[in-house]
TIGUMI-37206 format. One record per residue (C-alpha): residue number from 1; z, y, x. Coordinates in Angstrom, 3 decimals. Example, Ala and Ser with C-alpha at 12.3 -4.5 7.8 and 13.67 -1.06 7.14 Angstrom:
! TIGUMI-37206
    n         w         v         u
    1     7.800    -4.500    12.300
    2     7.140    -1.060    13.670
! end
This chain:
! TIGUMI-37206
    n         w         v         u
    1    31.594    20.830   -73.564
    2    28.086    19.388   -73.201
    3    28.204    15.955   -74.807
    4    30.563    13.452   -76.413
    5    30.226     9.675   -76.112
    6    32.173     6.725   -77.539
    7    31.398     3.721   -75.291
    8    33.587     1.381   -77.355
    9    35.938     1.642   -80.370
   10    38.992     2.685   -78.346
   11    37.513     5.134   -75.842
   12    35.856     8.555   -75.764
   13    34.078    10.303   -72.882
   14    33.695    14.090   -72.787
   15    30.888    15.462   -70.635
   16    32.057    18.853   -69.319
   17    30.162    21.411   -67.252
   18    32.444    23.295   -64.836
   19    31.665    25.357   -61.742
   20    28.136    24.012   -61.450
   21    29.217    20.384   -61.775
   22    29.118    17.877   -64.637
   23    32.426    16.044   -65.036
   24    33.111    12.994   -67.209
   25    36.585    13.149   -68.768
   26    37.504     9.702   -70.059
   27    40.133     8.939   -72.692
   28    41.241     5.382   -73.487
   29    43.393     4.495   -76.497
   30    43.488     0.839   -75.521
   31    47.122    -0.233   -76.134
   32    47.229    -1.951   -72.732
   33    45.366     0.676   -70.670
   34    45.861     4.030   -72.439
   35    44.985     6.787   -69.975
   36    43.148    10.058   -69.325
   37    41.192    10.704   -66.132
   38    37.782    11.648   -64.710
   39    35.066     9.050   -64.137
   40    32.334     9.092   -61.519
   41    30.015     6.764   -63.432
   42    28.679     6.833   -66.963
   43    29.407     3.898   -69.230
   44    26.945     2.059   -71.434
   45    27.061     3.397   -74.979
   46    25.960     1.980   -78.341
   47    22.507     3.102   -79.555
   48    24.055     4.681   -82.669
   49    27.183     6.840   -82.218
   50    30.179     5.724   -84.323
   51    31.431     8.081   -87.079
   52    34.270     9.562   -85.004
   53    31.868    10.286   -82.147
   54    29.531    12.065   -84.566
   55    32.481    14.125   -85.844
   56    33.458    15.152   -82.304
   57    29.879    16.100   -81.489
   58    29.696    18.318   -84.557
   59    32.913    20.183   -83.640
   60    33.078    20.090   -79.823
   61    29.604    20.260   -78.314
   62    29.037    23.779   -77.080
   63    32.761    24.567   -77.154
   64    34.516    26.157   -74.184
   65    37.496    24.283   -72.794
   66    40.184    26.912   -72.168
   67    43.302    24.935   -71.363
   68    44.637    21.413   -70.721
   69    48.388    20.928   -70.785
   70    50.894    18.122   -70.944
   71    53.234    18.395   -73.944
   72    56.774    18.433   -72.543
   73    57.465    15.419   -70.394
   74    55.778    13.025   -72.807
   75    52.521    11.113   -72.489
   76    50.677    13.627   -74.659
   77    47.935    15.984   -73.468
   78    46.587    18.935   -75.433
   79    43.040    20.227   -74.906
   80    42.466    23.708   -76.403
   81    38.886    24.912   -76.925
   82    36.940    27.728   -78.568
   83    33.728    27.175   -80.501
   84    31.885    29.890   -82.406
   85    34.988    32.094   -82.185
   86    37.268    29.470   -83.752
   87    39.924    27.386   -81.978
   88    39.612    23.592   -82.006
   89    42.037    21.150   -80.409
   90    42.087    17.579   -79.150
   91    45.495    15.877   -78.974
   92    45.495    12.817   -76.731
   93    48.474    10.516   -77.154
   94    48.757     8.004   -74.293
   95    51.589     6.171   -76.044
   96    50.888     2.479   -75.542
   97    50.145     0.553   -78.715
   98    50.165     3.785   -80.769
   99    47.741     5.567   -78.411
  100    45.293     7.774   -80.285
  101    43.032    10.823   -80.144
  102    43.224    13.499   -82.878
  103    40.809    16.308   -83.707
  104    42.650    19.358   -85.075
  105    41.278    22.524   -86.671
  106    42.528    26.078   -86.074
  107    45.486    25.464   -88.436
  108    46.561    22.248   -86.672
  109    45.301    20.027   -89.518
  110    44.047    16.544   -88.636
  111    40.277    16.389   -89.193
  112    39.723    13.004   -87.582
  113    41.260    10.345   -85.344
  114    39.945     7.642   -83.054
  115    42.169     4.860   -84.399
  116    43.900     4.428   -87.731
  117    47.390     5.711   -87.011
  118    50.513     7.386   -88.290
  119    48.754    10.530   -89.579
  120    46.166    10.884   -92.326
  121    43.186    13.165   -92.646
  122    44.294    16.560   -93.926
  123    47.899    16.285   -92.736
  124    49.511    18.738   -90.340
  125    49.662    17.316   -86.806
  126    53.196    16.526   -85.627
  127    53.802    15.032   -82.190
  128    55.654    11.695   -82.074
  129    59.327    11.661   -81.181
  130    59.572    11.899   -77.382
  131    61.096     9.046   -75.397
  132    62.846     9.918   -72.159
  133    61.267     8.616   -68.973
  134    62.419     9.251   -65.434
  135    59.638    10.851   -63.377
  136    58.093     9.028   -60.429
  137    58.958     5.526   -61.616
  138    56.826     3.297   -63.854
  139    53.112     3.991   -63.667
  140    53.281     6.121   -60.518
  141    49.975     6.283   -58.657
  142    49.860     6.790   -54.910
  143    46.622     6.873   -52.952
  144    45.660     6.632   -49.328
  145    42.838     9.090   -49.945
  146    42.978    12.326   -48.022
  147    44.572    15.123   -49.992
  148    41.447    17.218   -49.494
  149    39.319    14.840   -51.643
  150    38.725    16.277   -55.107
  151    40.286    14.369   -58.043
  152    41.647    11.577   -55.839
  153    44.075    10.398   -58.572
  154    41.200     9.996   -61.046
  155    39.187     8.071   -58.450
  156    42.108     5.707   -57.881
  157    42.631     5.197   -61.637
  158    38.938     4.472   -62.135
  159    38.940     1.949   -59.317
  160    42.173     0.304   -60.455
  161    41.095    -0.151   -64.084
  162    37.410    -0.953   -63.512
  163    37.852    -4.720   -63.147
  164    40.174    -4.890   -66.159
  165    37.816    -2.825   -68.302
  166    34.853    -5.004   -67.361
  167    36.873    -8.130   -68.194
  168    37.827    -6.704   -71.594
  169    34.209    -5.697   -72.233
  170    33.096    -9.244   -71.490
  171    35.839   -10.554   -73.776
  172    34.555    -8.326   -76.594
  173    31.025    -9.606   -75.997
  174    32.288   -13.175   -76.037
  175    34.182   -12.611   -79.286
  176    31.059   -11.124   -80.883
  177    28.946   -14.111   -79.808
  178    31.543   -16.579   -81.080
  179    31.798   -14.743   -84.406
  180    28.014   -14.926   -84.785
  181    28.009   -18.632   -83.928
  182    30.787   -19.351   -86.432
  183    28.878   -17.504   -89.145
  184    25.729   -19.483   -88.390
  185    27.749   -22.714   -88.293
  186    29.273   -21.935   -91.688
  187    25.795   -21.524   -93.148
  188    24.659   -24.782   -91.522
  189    27.656   -26.662   -92.950
  190    26.923   -25.336   -96.442
  191    23.303   -26.410   -96.061
  192    24.425   -29.879   -94.917
  193    26.725   -30.208   -97.939
  194    23.976   -29.157  -100.352
  195    21.385   -31.474   -98.804
  196    23.904   -34.317   -98.681
  197    24.663   -33.865  -102.372
  198    20.942   -33.899  -103.234
  199    20.431   -37.008  -101.132
  200    23.413   -38.752  -102.749
  201    21.971   -38.082  -106.215
  202    18.651   -39.575  -105.192
  203    20.377   -42.538  -103.505
  204    21.369   -43.856  -106.943
  205    17.715   -44.704  -107.540
  206    17.249   -46.826  -104.403
  207    16.874   -50.085  -106.396
  208    14.937   -48.638  -109.314
  209    11.582   -49.921  -108.049
  210    12.985   -53.482  -108.176
  211    14.451   -52.847  -111.612
  212    11.116   -51.530  -112.821
  213     9.261   -54.621  -111.570
  214    11.770   -56.879  -113.327
  215    11.511   -54.851  -116.514
  216     7.694   -55.001  -116.379
  217     7.833   -58.832  -116.517
  218     9.854   -58.769  -119.744
  219     8.425   -55.709  -121.459
  220     7.320   -57.670  -124.533
  221    10.843   -59.029  -125.083
  222    12.443   -55.622  -125.600
  223    13.199   -54.799  -129.214
  224    12.903   -51.348  -130.748
  225    15.993   -49.191  -130.107
  226    17.443   -51.600  -127.546
  227    20.155   -50.097  -125.270
  228    19.771   -52.763  -122.566
  229    17.946   -55.925  -121.627
  230    19.126   -58.952  -119.627
  231    16.589   -60.408  -117.210
  232    16.665   -62.883  -114.290
  233    16.521   -61.244  -110.876
  234    13.454   -62.848  -109.279
  235    14.135   -60.986  -106.007
  236    17.323   -63.063  -105.475
  237    16.847   -66.780  -104.612
  238    19.846   -67.624  -106.828
  239    18.097   -65.989  -109.830
  240    21.211   -64.299  -111.246
  241    20.879   -62.438  -114.507
  242    20.945   -58.661  -114.375
  243    21.496   -56.159  -117.177
  244    19.111   -53.181  -117.155
  245    20.243   -50.102  -119.179
  246    17.630   -48.618  -121.553
  247    17.241   -45.394  -123.498
  248    17.226   -46.456  -127.183
  249    15.216   -43.354  -128.098
  250    12.325   -44.381  -125.854
  251     9.734   -47.130  -126.095
  252     9.753   -50.077  -123.657
  253     6.890   -48.435  -121.740
  254     8.810   -45.110  -121.671
  255    11.825   -46.865  -120.166
  256     9.595   -48.568  -117.610
  257     8.075   -45.212  -116.630
  258    11.592   -43.767  -116.246
  259    12.568   -46.454  -113.735
  260     9.509   -45.867  -111.571
  261     9.797   -42.079  -111.843
  262    13.405   -42.174  -110.658
  263    12.459   -44.421  -107.763
  264     9.817   -41.857  -106.847
  265    12.608   -39.249  -106.685
  266    14.407   -41.462  -104.194
  267    11.263   -41.781  -102.064
  268    10.607   -38.043  -102.114
  269    14.209   -37.332  -101.130
  270    13.912   -39.633   -98.131
  271    10.748   -37.862   -97.023
  272    11.769   -34.284   -97.709
  273    15.560   -34.024   -97.734
  274    16.628   -36.470   -95.022
  275    14.717   -34.769   -92.147
  276    16.155   -31.430   -93.220
  277    19.632   -32.949   -93.307
  278    19.192   -34.478   -89.850
  279    17.940   -31.133   -88.487
  280    20.862   -29.242   -90.060
  281    23.343   -31.761   -88.630
  282    21.774   -31.368   -85.181
  283    22.000   -27.586   -85.498
  284    25.679   -27.794   -86.515
  285    26.435   -30.157   -83.622
  286    24.754   -27.813   -81.139
  287    26.682   -24.841   -82.523
  288    29.993   -26.710   -82.299
  289    29.227   -27.744   -78.732
  290    28.380   -24.152   -77.818
  291    31.622   -22.885   -79.388
  292    33.644   -25.556   -77.592
  293    32.019   -24.574   -74.303
  294    32.870   -20.917   -74.897
  295    36.444   -21.746   -75.939
  296    36.942   -23.716   -72.706
  297    35.660   -20.743   -70.738
  298    32.902   -22.798   -69.122
  299    30.146   -20.428   -70.193
  300    31.130   -17.271   -68.337
  301    29.295   -14.095   -69.286
  302    27.994   -12.033   -66.425
  303    29.513    -8.534   -66.304
  304    27.205    -5.839   -67.645
  305    25.532    -3.777   -64.914
  306    27.078    -0.388   -64.246
  307    24.414     2.301   -64.544
  308    24.194     4.853   -61.785
  309    24.742     8.496   -62.755
  310    21.025     9.153   -62.314
  311    20.166     6.232   -64.601
  312    21.771     7.872   -67.604
  313    23.080     5.343   -70.110
  314    23.914     7.887   -72.795
  315    23.750     7.306   -76.492
  316    20.395     8.959   -76.916
  317    18.737     7.048   -74.083
  318    16.035     4.548   -75.078
  319    16.099     1.059   -73.632
  320    13.402     0.395   -71.073
  321    10.864    -2.049   -72.461
  322    10.847    -5.485   -70.917
  323     8.139    -5.857   -68.304
  324     5.546    -8.302   -69.576
  325     3.847   -10.411   -66.888
  326     0.075   -10.750   -66.886
  327    -1.274   -13.249   -69.444
  328     2.098   -14.599   -70.584
  329     2.676   -16.981   -73.484
  330     0.305   -19.421   -75.154
  331    -2.237   -17.596   -77.294
  332    -3.914   -18.959   -80.431
  333    -6.009   -17.592   -83.303
  334    -5.304   -18.508   -86.926
  335    -8.005   -19.619   -89.322
  336    -8.052   -16.094   -90.786
  337    -8.344   -14.462   -87.347
  338    -4.717   -13.418   -86.741
  339    -3.284   -13.709   -83.208
  340    -0.404   -16.153   -82.690
  341     1.731   -16.084   -79.512
  342     4.027   -18.898   -78.363
  343     6.738   -18.669   -75.691
  344     6.750   -21.442   -73.078
  345    10.367   -21.168   -71.914
  346    13.563   -19.220   -72.619
  347    12.455   -16.273   -70.485
  348     9.117   -16.003   -72.272
  349    10.861   -16.437   -75.650
  350    13.026   -13.437   -74.760
  351    10.078   -11.319   -73.615
  352     7.929   -12.274   -76.583
  353    10.550   -11.573   -79.247
  354    12.198    -8.478   -77.820
  355     9.548    -7.091   -75.505
  356     6.215    -7.547   -77.254
  357     6.731    -8.324   -80.951
  358     6.693    -5.365   -83.303
  359     9.126    -4.972   -86.185
  360     6.455    -5.895   -88.767
  361     5.260    -9.031   -86.916
  362     6.360   -12.427   -88.265
  363     8.770   -14.472   -86.107
  364     9.039   -18.279   -86.464
  365    11.168   -21.050   -84.958
  366    11.895   -24.705   -85.716
  367    15.140   -24.912   -87.678
  368    18.064   -26.615   -85.979
  369    16.139   -27.730   -82.888
  370    15.354   -26.268   -79.456
  371    11.833   -24.902   -79.274
  372     9.472   -22.019   -78.718
  373     9.620   -18.593   -80.306
  374     6.373   -18.012   -82.211
  375     5.073   -14.588   -83.213
  376     2.318   -14.050   -85.773
  377     0.782   -10.636   -85.133
  378     0.327    -8.692   -88.365
  379    -1.063    -5.286   -89.164
  380     1.558    -2.933   -90.544
  381     1.688    -3.228   -94.326
  382    -0.717    -6.201   -94.359
  383    -0.097    -9.083   -96.727
  384     1.078   -12.331   -95.158
  385    -1.718   -14.873   -95.635
  386    -0.757   -18.463   -96.418
  387    -3.133   -20.074   -93.927
  388    -1.887   -17.864   -91.092
  389     1.708   -18.734   -92.020
  390     0.900   -22.473   -92.000
  391    -0.909   -22.147   -88.656
  392     2.040   -20.341   -87.050
  393     4.569   -22.767   -88.594
  394     2.519   -25.720   -87.291
  395     2.760   -24.320   -83.762
  396     6.499   -23.684   -84.132
  397     6.964   -27.305   -85.225
  398     4.685   -28.693   -82.493
  399     6.360   -26.730   -79.682
  400     9.873   -27.892   -80.580
  401    12.022   -31.017   -80.396
  402    10.867   -31.861   -83.948
  403     7.442   -32.657   -82.475
  404     8.279   -36.365   -82.097
  405     9.244   -36.804   -85.753
  406     6.106   -34.989   -86.857
  407     7.875   -33.089   -89.606
  408    10.709   -30.641   -90.102
  409    11.852   -27.264   -91.311
  410    10.579   -24.007   -89.825
  411    12.370   -20.739   -90.471
  412    10.532   -17.429   -90.437
  413    11.428   -13.756   -90.769
  414    10.008   -10.391   -89.847
  415    10.855    -9.425   -86.272
  416    13.069    -6.530   -87.465
  417    15.490    -9.106   -88.869
  418    15.864   -10.967   -85.531
  419    18.755    -9.852   -83.312
  420    20.076   -10.866   -79.922
  421    23.889   -11.286   -79.714
  422    25.336    -9.130   -76.976
  423    25.712   -11.109   -73.762
  424    23.822   -14.126   -75.126
  425    21.587   -16.250   -72.922
  426    17.804   -15.643   -73.037
  427    16.227   -17.090   -76.173
  428    19.437   -17.177   -78.267
  429    19.065   -15.076   -81.417
  430    20.551   -14.535   -84.862
  431    18.287   -14.155   -87.889
  432    18.859   -12.510   -91.265
  433    16.715   -12.489   -94.405
  434    14.928   -15.605   -93.177
  435    12.895   -18.034   -95.278
  436    12.296   -21.712   -94.619
  437     9.241   -23.902   -94.845
  438     9.261   -27.705   -94.676
  439     6.021   -29.230   -93.442
  440     4.469   -32.272   -91.843
  441     2.461   -31.838   -88.684
  442    -1.192   -31.463   -89.678
  443    -3.175   -32.957   -86.770
  444    -6.469   -31.428   -87.863
  445    -4.905   -27.975   -88.148
  446    -3.258   -28.395   -84.737
  447    -6.549   -29.518   -83.155
  448    -8.339   -26.443   -84.521
  449    -5.585   -24.179   -83.174
  450    -5.819   -25.812   -79.743
  451    -9.553   -25.191   -79.735
  452    -8.853   -21.497   -80.332
  453    -6.539   -21.703   -77.297
  454    -9.218   -23.313   -75.188
  455    -8.664   -26.956   -76.076
  456    -5.718   -27.455   -73.704
  457    -3.467   -30.409   -74.443
  458    -0.152   -28.611   -74.420
! end
């Protein structure tokens, strides 16, 4: 037993060396496709082995497989092995929705299982009650392959289930993407609610500049400790009288200052909160549209490529780095001398973020709007300088759909907190531990950055 893999939660592959050949024995506990057969191709595996896979590696790798037998006439197969002079057993139950794989010690005690099932860790293994099944009926496999071909039944099973397995793999990818989108949408909705509440509070002060001007004209008429004052509304041609509430504890001038200060809150909210609210609403709308598209099945995920046996694909294999074309991206230099890279399209965004950026580099993107990925190159352990952050955020804002408004929110995070959902289109990412920065486009700063790029009007 050379190696153990767990390509997905309901399957295990055992790599076995026998008679000078390496064989891949595949076990599936999928309720719809439970089976045990040999595979000719390796499957893609997660970069980190799941706990059950780690358990199997600890107990099986290096073991000698001595016997494989079917238990009675049931869909149960027993694999007996010897490792370091001690027996160890795998019980594979191909029993539909209760299908499972158990690791047993020399006493027949359950030490682990692939799926949560009828037995618990530490219990004695007992086979399920057998159900009678006439041989040669349901599930019978017949092949046109010559009888001399080795493992022809396994080859036919692999071929027959390949399309279904790929479809289920794509479905799992799709579910993962949709779950990520729903989580992001939930955060966007909460942000919209919070910003809307802040804006509604400030909206109460919309008319306070008018009230302040009216109060200013009658300041000398206000008595000490007055709770209100009635004044004519000069802004209305009919000159109706209007009652202005006052704080009895404050002087007339203090009340006047309060009216203008509250109007200033309204102005600031319109400048700062409303663009953020609009951006968050646009982000939520885009997320809902994407989810609707996925639910309708219009955005079909391409099947993952099947690696050739020589290409590996095992758990320990490193991903090949993305090939970076010569002189890609837009390149700028911050005021403090740090390099800033900007993707020009979805392909370059993908290459920049996941091919070139290091885990300690800073990643930036306009919040809630399509735009470029921006990477601020940082030395490991170096402090993030404010001017470099503002330079990078300015470029993220400029190279996005927020460019026309001239202001907006930019989110930023270290590259190690940026992930690509499995099966997602190039440029689509999820971000954790991000921070946000609201800024207006500084034309002088942008002009200086463009000069560092060579003065091009991008």
